DSSP file (Angstrom, degrees, kcal/mol; ACC not computed):
  #  RESIDUE AA STRUCTURE BP1 BP2  ACC     N-H-->O    O-->H-N    N-H-->O    O-->H-N    TCO  KAPPA ALPHA  PHI   PSI    X-CA   Y-CA   Z-CA
    1    1 A X              0   0    0      0, 0.0     2,-0.3     0, 0.0    28,-0.1   0.000 360.0 360.0 360.0 123.3   17.2   -8.6    3.2
    2    2 A X        -     0   0    0     28,-0.1     2,-0.4    26,-0.0    28,-0.2  -0.584 360.0-151.8 -80.0 141.4   13.5   -8.2    2.7
    3    3 A X  E     -a   30   0A   0     26,-1.6    28,-3.3    -2,-0.3     2,-0.5  -0.918   3.4-148.1-113.3 141.1   12.1   -4.8    2.3
    4    4 A X  E     -a   31   0A   0     -2,-0.4     2,-0.5    26,-0.2    28,-0.2  -0.939  11.5-172.4-114.0 125.6    8.6   -3.8    3.3
    5    5 A X  E     -a   32   0A   0     26,-3.1    28,-3.0    -2,-0.5     2,-0.5  -0.970   4.3-164.8-117.2 126.0    6.7   -1.2    1.4
    6    6 A X  E     -a   33   0A   0     -2,-0.5     2,-0.5    26,-0.2    28,-0.2  -0.952   3.5-167.0-114.8 126.5    3.4    0.1    2.8
    7    7 A X  E     -a   34   0A   0     26,-3.1    28,-3.4    -2,-0.5     2,-0.5  -0.946   4.7-159.3-116.2 129.7    1.1    2.0    0.5
    8    8 A X  E     -a   35   0A   0     -2,-0.5     2,-0.3    26,-0.2    28,-0.2  -0.938  14.9-177.4-109.0 124.7   -1.9    3.9    1.8
    9    9 A X  E     -a   36   0A   0     26,-3.0    28,-3.1    -2,-0.5    29,-0.3  -0.812  21.3-171.6-119.7 161.6   -4.7    4.8   -0.7
   10   10 A X        -     0   0    0     -2,-0.3    26,-0.1    26,-0.2    -1,-0.1   0.069  59.4 -90.3-141.3  25.9   -7.9    6.7   -0.4
   11   11 A X  S    S+     0   0    0      1,-0.2     2,-0.1     2,-0.0    -2,-0.0   0.620  74.2 150.1  78.4  11.7   -9.7    6.1   -3.7
   12   12 A X    >>  -     0   0    0      1,-0.1     3,-1.6     2,-0.0     4,-0.6  -0.443  59.2-112.6 -76.6 154.2   -8.3    9.1   -5.5
   13   13 A X  H 3> S+     0   0    0      1,-0.3     4,-0.5     2,-0.2     3,-0.2   0.786 115.7  51.8 -58.8 -28.8   -7.8    8.9   -9.3
   14   14 A X  H 3> S+     0   0    0      1,-0.2     4,-1.7     2,-0.1    -1,-0.3   0.588  89.3  82.1 -85.2  -8.8   -4.0    8.9   -9.0
   15   15 A X  H <> S+     0   0    0     -3,-1.6     4,-2.7     1,-0.2     5,-0.2   0.946  88.2  50.1 -62.5 -50.3   -3.8    6.1   -6.4
   16   16 A X  H  X S+     0   0    0     -4,-0.6     4,-2.5     1,-0.2     5,-0.2   0.920 111.5  45.9 -59.9 -48.8   -4.1    3.2   -8.9
   17   17 A X  H  X S+     0   0    0     -4,-0.5     4,-2.2     1,-0.2    -1,-0.2   0.890 114.6  49.0 -62.5 -36.3   -1.4    4.4  -11.3
   18   18 A X  H  X S+     0   0    0     -4,-1.7     4,-2.7     2,-0.2    -2,-0.2   0.913 110.7  49.9 -68.8 -41.7    1.0    5.1   -8.4
   19   19 A X  H  X S+     0   0    0     -4,-2.7     4,-2.7     1,-0.2     5,-0.2   0.933 112.4  47.9 -61.1 -45.8    0.3    1.7   -6.8
   20   20 A X  H  X S+     0   0    0     -4,-2.5     4,-2.0    -5,-0.2    -1,-0.2   0.885 111.4  51.1 -62.1 -39.0    1.0    0.0  -10.1
   21   21 A X  H  X S+     0   0    0     -4,-2.2     4,-1.3    -5,-0.2    -2,-0.2   0.938 111.6  46.3 -64.4 -46.9    4.2    2.0  -10.6
   22   22 A X  H >X S+     0   0    0     -4,-2.7     4,-0.9     1,-0.2     3,-0.5   0.926 112.4  50.4 -62.4 -44.6    5.5    1.1   -7.1
   23   23 A X  H 3< S+     0   0    0     -4,-2.7     3,-0.4     1,-0.2    -1,-0.2   0.862 110.2  51.1 -62.0 -35.0    4.7   -2.5   -7.6
   24   24 A X  H 3< S+     0   0    0     -4,-2.0    -1,-0.2     1,-0.2    -2,-0.2   0.741 111.5  47.6 -72.6 -23.3    6.5   -2.5  -11.0
   25   25 A X  H << S+     0   0    0     -4,-1.3    -1,-0.2    -3,-0.5    -2,-0.2   0.523  88.9 105.4 -95.7  -7.3    9.6   -0.9   -9.4
   26   26 A X     <  -     0   0    0     -4,-0.9     2,-0.1    -3,-0.4     6,-0.0  -0.369  67.6-122.3 -77.3 154.7    9.9   -3.2   -6.4
   27   27 A X    >   -     0   0    0      1,-0.1     3,-1.6    -2,-0.1    -1,-0.1  -0.344  30.7 -99.4 -86.6 173.0   12.6   -5.9   -6.2
   28   28 A X  T 3  S+     0   0    0      1,-0.3    -1,-0.1    -2,-0.1    -2,-0.1   0.769 122.9  53.1 -65.4 -25.6   11.9   -9.6   -5.7
   29   29 A X  T 3  S+     0   0    0    -28,-0.1   -26,-1.6     2,-0.1     2,-0.3   0.328  88.3 106.5 -93.3   9.4   12.6   -9.4   -2.0
   30   30 A X  E <   -a    3   0A   0     -3,-1.6     2,-0.6   -28,-0.2   -26,-0.2  -0.696  56.4-153.7 -90.8 140.0   10.2   -6.5   -1.5
   31   31 A X  E     -a    4   0A   0    -28,-3.3   -26,-3.1    -2,-0.3     2,-0.5  -0.961  10.8-160.1-112.2 117.4    6.9   -7.1    0.3
   32   32 A X  E     -a    5   0A   0     -2,-0.6     2,-0.5   -28,-0.2   -26,-0.2  -0.869   6.4-171.2-102.8 124.0    4.2   -4.6   -0.8
   33   33 A X  E     -a    6   0A   0    -28,-3.0   -26,-3.1    -2,-0.5     2,-0.5  -0.963   8.1-155.0-115.4 129.2    1.2   -4.1    1.5
   34   34 A X  E     -a    7   0A   0     -2,-0.5     2,-0.5   -28,-0.2   -26,-0.2  -0.901   5.7-166.9-108.2 125.6   -1.7   -2.0    0.3
   35   35 A X  E     -a    8   0A   0    -28,-3.4   -26,-3.0    -2,-0.5     2,-0.8  -0.957   7.8-155.5-113.3 119.8   -4.0   -0.2    2.9
   36   36 A X  E  >  -a    9   0A   0     -2,-0.5     4,-2.1   -28,-0.2   -26,-0.2  -0.847   2.9-166.1 -95.3 110.0   -7.3    1.2    1.6
   37   37 A X  T  4 S+     0   0    0    -28,-3.1   -27,-0.2    -2,-0.8    -1,-0.1   0.655  85.9  56.6 -73.3 -15.7   -8.3    3.9    3.9
   38   38 A X  T  4 S+     0   0    0    -29,-0.3    -1,-0.2     1,-0.1   -28,-0.1   0.918 116.8  32.6 -78.8 -46.9  -11.8    4.0    2.5
   39   39 A X  T  4 S-     0   0    0      1,-0.0    -2,-0.2     0, 0.0    -1,-0.1   0.751 101.1-161.6 -79.5 -24.9  -12.6    0.3    3.2
   40   40 A X     <  -     0   0    0     -4,-2.1     2,-0.3     3,-0.0    -4,-0.1   0.200  22.5 -77.6  60.3 172.0  -10.4    0.3    6.3
   41   41 A X    >   -     0   0    0      1,-0.1     3,-1.0    -4,-0.1     6,-0.1  -0.714  29.8-121.9-103.0 153.2   -9.0   -2.8    8.0
   42   42 A X  T 3  S+     0   0    0     -2,-0.3    -1,-0.1     1,-0.2    -2,-0.0   0.866 115.0  35.3 -61.2 -35.9  -11.0   -5.1   10.2
   43   43 A X  T 3  S-     0   0    0     -3,-0.0    -1,-0.2     0, 0.0    -3,-0.0   0.221 111.7-113.6-106.1  14.2   -8.6   -4.6   13.1
   44   44 A X  S <> S+     0   0    0     -3,-1.0     4,-2.2     1,-0.1     5,-0.2   0.671  71.8 138.0  63.0  19.4   -7.9   -0.9   12.4
   45   45 A X  H  >  +     0   0    0      1,-0.2     4,-2.5     2,-0.2     5,-0.2   0.919  69.6  52.6 -58.7 -43.7   -4.2   -1.7   11.6
   46   46 A X  H  > S+     0   0    0      1,-0.2     4,-2.2     2,-0.2    -1,-0.2   0.888 109.1  48.8 -63.9 -38.4   -4.3    0.8    8.7
   47   47 A X  H  4 S+     0   0    0      2,-0.2    -1,-0.2     1,-0.2    -2,-0.2   0.917 112.0  48.7 -66.0 -42.3   -5.6    3.6   10.9
   48   48 A X  H  < S+     0   0    0     -4,-2.2    -2,-0.2     1,-0.2    -1,-0.2   0.892 113.6  46.7 -65.4 -38.9   -3.0    3.0   13.5
   49   49 A X  H  <        0   0    0     -4,-2.5    -1,-0.2     1,-0.2    -2,-0.2   0.884 360.0 360.0 -70.6 -38.3   -0.2    2.9   11.0
   50   50 A X     <        0   0    0     -4,-2.2    -1,-0.2    -5,-0.2    -2,-0.2   0.515 360.0 360.0 -68.0 360.0   -1.4    6.0    9.2
């Protein structure tokens, strides 16, 4: 079973270490998607999900 993890960041100093920690703790069947709320998505997917 694949697991999907979605991470929303906003350029804060703690974002990078937390993203690295989550990526380090995920299993092989996990899919990690990173949404940068500062850069936003071309199709506004990140805004709709947030």
